[in-house]
C-alpha positions, 0 to 999 in steps of 0.5 A, spaced: 585 692 105 580 695 110 575 691 113 569 694 109 573 693 103 574 686 105 566 686 107 565 689 100 568 682 096 564 677 101 558 681 099 559 681 092 560 673 092 554 672 096 548 669 092 544 674 089 537 671 091 539 671 099 543 678 099 539 681 104 540 686 111 547 689 108 547 692 115 547 687 119 551 683 115 556 688 116 555 688 124 556 680 124 562 681 119 564 686 124 565 681 129 570 677 126 577 678 129 581 681 123 575 679 118 580 682 112 585 677 115 580 671 114 577 673 107 581 669 103 579 662 108 571 665 108 571 666 100 574 659 100 569 656 104 563 660 101 565 657 094 564 650 097 557 652 100 556 656 093 557 649 090 554 644 094 548 640 092 544 644 098 545 651 096 542 649 089 536 650 092 536 658 095 531 656 099 537 652 104 541 658 103 542 661 109 542 670 110 549 673 110 549 675 117 547 667 119 552 665 115 558 669 119 555 668 125 555 661 124 562 661 122 559 657 117 566 658 112 569 653 117 564 647 116 564 642 111 558 643 107 
């Protein structure tokens, strides 16, 4: 899977209400070393955050680029 294909998988899983600035999110994705190799880890972290109480309020969901730049998938919600 290419980096672009893996980004599209990530993008499709991100909460709809915060899917903005796709171009900026793609730049953040490309800053991750071998993002396609970490896709499953990133998606697992994203799923944890999506199921967290905090993210039930869309106002507390960061934009995709922010989520990626913070490596937020590595944190526990």
